[in-house]
N, C-alpha and C positions, 0 to 999 in steps of 0.2 A: 131517859133514851130506851131506844126501841133494839133488841139484838134479835138477830136471829136465834131459836132453837131447834135442834136435830132432835125428832121421837125417833126411837126404835121400838117396834114391836119384838120381843126375845119369844121363846116356849111358856114359858111362866110370868114375865114381866114385861115391864116399859124402863128402857133407858132415855134418858135426854142429855145432851152437852151444847156447850154453846161456843163455837169455832173462834168467835172475836175473845174469848175469855178462856183460855187455856186451863185447863184444871176445874172449870166450874161446870159440875156435873150431878146426877140425881137419878136415884131408881126408885120403881116404887111398883106396885101391883096393877096399878089401872091407869090408864091415859090422864085419865082427869088428876088422878093423886101426882102423877110425875109432874105434871105442868105445874100445881100449886107449888109443890117442891122446888124445881127449878126456878121458879119467879123467886123462891126465898133466896136460893141458893145465888142468884145474881147479884138480889141486894145485899147479900153479906157477903160476897165476893167485891161488890164496888165500896162499899163501905170499907172494908179493909185497907183498899187501895186509898182511899181519902185517906185515912190514920195515919198511911206509911208516906203521905203525900206525894206518892205517884200519880200520875196522870192517868184519867180514865180514858180508856179505849174507844177509839170510836169506832160503831157497827159498820164495817165495810166487807163481810165475808162474802153475803148473798149477793148475787144475782139474776136477772130474770130475763126468760129470753124467748118470745113469740114464735110458734110455729103452727104451719097449717095441720089441720086436724082433719 
């Protein structure tokens, strides 16, 4: 599955979260590291949902728009 990840840069670190998976977050000192950690967090989150017998949320949060630039 492919989920949207929001990455934000702070003064001293990067944070990432997945809007379609509430509570699925990661923090790291570099962008590359936070992307690695959020990938692991998503896999762990989905594994937990499977173990509970819960349905996996369909990716649905992101929409794209075209604008003239």
